[in-house]
C-alpha positions as CSV (number, residue, x, y, z in Angstrom):
1,X,-24.6,-25.2,29.6
2,X,-21.8,-23.2,31.5
3,X,-20.9,-24.1,35.2
4,X,-19.6,-21.2,37.2
5,X,-18.3,-20.6,40.6
6,X,-17.3,-18.2,42.4
7,X,-17.0,-16.0,46.0
8,X,-17.4,-12.3,44.4
9,X,-21.2,-11.7,44.0
10,X,-20.8,-9.0,41.9
11,X,-18.1,-11.0,39.1
12,X,-20.2,-13.8,38.9
13,X,-23.3,-11.7,38.2
14,X,-21.6,-9.9,35.3
15,X,-20.0,-13.5,33.9
16,X,-23.4,-15.1,34.5
17,X,-24.7,-12.2,32.6
18,X,-22.1,-12.2,29.9
19,X,-22.2,-16.1,29.6
20,X,-26.1,-15.9,28.7
21,X,-25.6,-13.1,26.1
22,X,-23.1,-15.6,24.0
23,X,-26.4,-18.1,24.4
24,X,-24.8,-20.5,27.1
25,X,-26.9,-21.7,29.9
26,X,-24.9,-20.4,33.1
27,X,-25.4,-22.4,36.1
28,X,-24.0,-21.3,39.1
29,X,-22.6,-24.0,41.6
30,X,-21.6,-21.8,44.7
31,X,-18.7,-20.5,46.1
32,X,-15.0,-21.3,45.1
33,X,-14.6,-24.0,47.4
34,X,-17.8,-25.8,47.0
35,X,-18.4,-25.2,43.4
36,X,-14.7,-25.6,42.0
37,X,-14.8,-29.3,44.0
38,X,-18.2,-29.9,42.0
39,X,-16.4,-29.2,38.5
40,X,-13.2,-31.2,39.2
41,X,-13.0,-34.0,37.2
42,X,-14.1,-37.1,39.2
43,X,-15.9,-34.6,41.8
44,X,-19.7,-35.2,42.3
45,X,-22.8,-34.5,40.0
46,X,-23.7,-30.8,40.0
47,X,-27.3,-30.3,41.4
48,X,-30.0,-30.3,39.0
49,X,-30.9,-26.2,38.8
50,X,-34.1,-27.4,36.6
51,X,-37.3,-25.4,37.1
52,X,-39.6,-26.7,34.3
53,X,-40.5,-30.4,34.1
54,X,-39.2,-32.1,31.1
55,X,-41.5,-33.3,29.0
56,X,-42.5,-37.1,28.7
57,X,-42.2,-38.8,25.6
58,X,-45.1,-40.6,26.7
59,X,-47.2,-37.6,26.6
60,X,-46.4,-36.8,22.8
61,X,-48.9,-37.5,20.4
62,X,-48.3,-40.4,17.5
63,X,-49.6,-39.5,14.5
64,X,-52.2,-42.2,12.9
65,X,-50.6,-43.9,10.3
66,X,-52.2,-42.3,7.4
67,X,-50.5,-38.7,8.4
68,X,-47.1,-40.7,8.2
69,X,-47.5,-41.2,4.6
70,X,-47.6,-44.5,2.7
71,X,-45.0,-46.8,1.4
72,X,-45.1,-49.3,-1.2
């Protein structure tokens, strides 16, 4: 994950595309004033940009004991 902030829309889009091409997950935090403040040490936490819900561990299937292998 890589946080981005900037006032130039075209430049920010270029950096976002470049970092995504390298395998990062770019997250835009807004302008330099707003996003820069969020990225400072001790600043407020960044906003959540998740679009898909995270899977719940409670919904994951549990294999029956016989499928886990037998142990002496």
